Steps between C-alpha positions, in 0.01 A plus 500: 500500500705815566619529142149557363422787736495869403829667598559871559825698517713476816787722614806455717419662834135397481347323801275197497287329761350458746662219703453144368380625159660373178599724209603373157733690268543442130861588418586553134875500442710604202873426524720737295689336211817669628498267801597200289731266692413660834332351806157663537291509819150619580514689831191524721502648848207551735421441865257226399564141396504447125527220250590511131285295261620419149313297239232416756742357759660645816873549445643721777410636843566871555538605863722791600522372860628170359762669278322389184420802286613392154390248241766396247356539150814380323858430605634603160256663261504326164364638178271198470340564841178703520575863580138578585306296755217524751526399865240507774583593858269383777540735797371403845428806713692371799865463587711194573387528864140607450383855556577598860553870569786611722598145593519172314263334748254790519147429372471548124408846379190433284559816294872466434600592145771340289718737294659411167843660539683368193417335168795501261669315216875491569832360381664293773881510518592151615873582526438785743269280707763225527765753604274634774435151638878430497564820695219431747647161592855633526401797716295277729802269538720800577261632764383177660801265509675729749840663524663182631412318177730556205216417259318818603801705386536300179134569422538870581811546286341309213193724511729803500690368197169440320400863554839612364480276192137571416409803292124534521492677164693219328332157514814340355662541844231294676643153421834581661325617816291185508811285455642649821187395690500157341855442622389550860185288460696213345738462797374181665412393852657222701324165537384570858296808410134499603259418217181700459212332316317782322139442406265750346203559724168675475303503822141597424254529787171350382325788677634766733500872416301414188200269437514144365402620151804727470729210596400319181643788298805527726577135420469565127712817508774335705509163330488627141802713587680196641423297187624789284825503700539124454465529125800733492702335778472131414853425625696730724864395470702489822859406544425256779452128553123525470517583130241698310148525637193702412314750713297315762204692637346318793121515508248337725134493582291279274212747529700765312590254226131415463411869469754553223392178326142625493558869412823489295510163318770614253733606781423180689604289200834685488547440872438128452773492235752650741388265778580212263844651437571512873520879518159593636479293818177462697583464869299521819258214467196681645189657348598843634779623721284450808531627852727264693309505829124535477372249238387169650697182445251385239522836322878476487478150355256632238739785417763242411254262337349762270836660425690178431213359293494816285877492444487129412216548250638815339877445511543127545673523838433578864707747700780366716547831685253686719551868427336737750715813531255756635257365757482589867642193671506126439307233688695218666275257309626611156800262477271195540251638247781575253646151527154349456462700178831391349698811601826485694633854440380836627594859419392818673658819631231667713663426834764758407224748599511389864472804724668352807726200435717434199430149372827303537508319162462543126535133406380231741269205551155591627327236713124486551291371788519136383876502431468559124789705362540721194813671370435872542676797345462872566680710234769674711439830323169500692295596195317350205529821297871552432625715212829327421720765661850452647374611843238223501753233403736603779213510752395148397845368592560713809153440644503120458469348848606154388845579362721195520200266490387589146661702223199563277200729534200634308473846348150589381497801268213698354243756606235344719189521720320701233664302223755630249764228504856505362646759264770485233724723710487253792617225264774717355631587846523137603660398171800716598516340846478136391855419610684819590775502758392679817131422454303182569450269204160571341325245280155472353342202668178319582339406832586136433866578434522711816335246729689209343834656590372599846395138556855390418636750755237427767696273736595788732167685495310582818137406572225736613211326678147645511334805355674774305335786687517845339564759768290758320151537352331337804191708430424297187362225723207731585465774233175487295289280728242423230768347277622282786143390575429430133811285467422282801132460408574412138765246601234334715236513226726335242597231751134424567407496129780254421414272792127492426555460126741213562248325726230561239699348213604204720135429571369573150742466204252695288570812706725737303790604719538880440873487419514791255282726717711420805822572313362839395395583857830380644692715252296804603578432865867435425521826305375690804776337708759703309744657744361854475130403493441257786735706724293810419795707373326606179293792376124522544431400137668166567311454827171550313601241238605253770175535694306450177693177435417376851134576438513294181667207680234510772219511243632232266634287787165511676327386182744211450459402864122493461526282187727253681267480801198449275672204336658357815182517708240468225298230680499685829388822335190345344186644663363155582825406678489794737277607781437868535723505807805331346815691407789384283829590670843457333841482664795566268765458770685180574362427847156433642341814635227556756393862487207737538368616164240752397225368268174640363198407704149418368391863533810634322681607817845371585516222759797334665585130495783291642615256231772243439636457147770248396834607358486610136139393490143602560199417713128557475406647835142449611509486877780722629716374785430603856808665652642319803529840665313812376672836495424709807514880465474719810522872563687592817441786741785704353340460152766252391371186329609140546450213254566132568443179299658230714826518308607860547375791711553865410432840647482829308474850645281778360778608260514152347829416669551133573583500872487123545539196278506165680540147370266331745655150505836642601370785713767708331445875456638633170482876559758638746378694803444867427523451122244530226484267201311602188657844554496718188793736462578774250853587391645781290613373160747745349779303331820647363399470134310196374157598630286207384787256561651585835424519865806597702600366841451843655123474443494282811587810709174670398254242636162641606234259633157549342283625788207694348182295544213560258270214605571306821505123513155341468368146468384418147437124543407379844643148492395147426671405175669837475583793720621830365566858603562815300658844544628795293806724536625817340847453351711809442322814382234361270509120479263256670541141612218258572566155641284202583654241733351152460519180705332189359397185682783250532743734325857525640559848362350848512411676174532872430309646204665838452402772256691827469390803302852628437551870425839568656821602323847401615363293785537129577231302687582181689327276753702358789461189715732482803502138618620320808750286312878517508703392198804634320345408164162545339376274219348635179322317220673523162441310174449127578667535838600729782796710609629611838623852560640648824277698736801695628723764338840374617677572174457737207374202296225451761379858532510551122203258502283732709221447242478164325258308280292193568215322331196374690640469852769590750561316824681560827540181702692362791501138616143382537325829424476768232284762333453537125369801307325409173382722216320468166647792302809649669875449459688758713576384854747512786569325828717693743550359846150371589291725269349359182416780259304488175533790254162607366 
């Protein structure tokens, strides 16, 4: 498509844009005949991301930030080779990390321009390059091994000899200088030396500082470069027991594979070839690299199901390792889910970012809430974007917290986050360190080889029980409230569609179960659970895409739900089968429910009815139930309002504070004397750096109760089947909060319908419920289970969890009594002493 366009002249120094635009360049090259026998490169430098196309196929990514600015035209120009050729360069007007101005995580500058700074045809001197890599390794050894290590002096003196021997004007002196370096590199390690398993790595965020669409091109740019490297590094020879192995880039996320399959079929076919050869290894097992905390249990299962199914269909194998290096904590339920999906090995490194406590292990068994265990490894270099330098190798050994228990560790090299991947120089560095005395043994490896040897060494490993809580980025449980709401609602919608469709097909085999539509909707939802989308740590363009996907899931899910109900309840929905007063009510939960519902009356107005519907079933309601005890709503002399339904009794003051909450059977008061529940509080939110990610512990020192009343408490429904009251507050300088508090007949809980028009910056809104319960632990719902966390801050591990995540409920209970706080779209929470707090 680009090749048939009209092209105009372009100059070095010219700028192109604006942000997110794409520019195509037609590059006509003519290699001088005098360069016969020489290695010829095409050099391209800009502050945008580029890709070279040749003969209609992508062949090389070009990203200055990823140290990839040259495309090798020929390694030794032959007379028979074409000396004139045409290339196309596709230039994205954004950098490796988007287009932020002044800071990487600043909002993108929509008018940023990309400058073409270099476009050249050059002769590459391979001998000089090899000499420079030799000297780099030797000088790093001299500097980093320390004065007490004789190898540092041997490396220094060798480098000095090389400088003396080498005459830069006489290439015939280069071999002798290289021989000196080779002598050092060939001096071998002892058998006890630590072994580093090097694996090429290319972490690509599916969306972050760039939109989803740009990620598709990032995948192509990065992966075509990896494939190009493989073609020229099929076997890297090491003098070590592992023998010769090829470059192993580790890639994950089935979604990204699907993108490349659809948009770059030629590249995808090449990738499949290298997968078959065992060099290009799909790991991870999930549809995307999802957030490790917020997706529901069913969503996490679907992440594995969709990911493993894709890998099985496309590559003939499922993943045996779960690879999740960059998400913001790891649910205690993950080990059980992994084992259920055929995975017994786990790799991450994110806990190295802990702000308070240093995690005590790099290799250990991780035990989930049911006792399931997985072998877990954190690369001791605390990174998934190494460059193959001496300093990184030494850090990997020195930093390893399980010395003596295991003698092997992972080393993931390649530019990441924005893509990029490994470079030839990284490989050439590690080639010199494969088995060199004074340095750890470095071998190209695979995830399976690493974990296999760790399993053999695992008898002395320690076990960590429970969640892997990241002591950072606690704000991601709350950031971008609409995304959090969309995720929870769409999880519920897809659950209901599947349940109702299953019941429909069980009743009527002619009903077509919407398998393909559901898979498409699930994959949209799973995509939005990527670890920078669901947490809200992405740019506005991504937020807009995500909200659009939720809208599509709601629309299509609602349609599928309607089709299932029409089939399931066809007879009941016939006009002759229904009286004008009957209402079809469905219950998609697994217990019988008796609740007050709102239904359209004969005159079009909404009327209330108390109904009972069986578990995972439906009922045609004609005569609503009569409540055993109607709701009584009374206004008191001090303008406070009480509501009672025979189960619980509550009192709210004019500000909407809950001053009393009693469970009538027990006579137990839940709100402590002198305290207010349903208390809104505003906190300053000025983190150290990661604005959308973090809320720091010191925000708790800035608490300001919300006290500005806009509309005092008033009765909106006077009782009977339902009582309700309503009030409005001003929050901060320009935000408003309106809340309706509802008590239904026979209902054992109080409902709060809260709407906030949020216009504050660097503020954090919470609602607090002090309760008359004493317990050293609070209980939080997680995926398919629950988890207890301390309500005290005895240790640094306790107070580092000043803000935690939960799903639909949190509970503080003592023997015989407790109070639970439920929600339908929130995840951030805390329980300190006797105060339950929900982050809004």
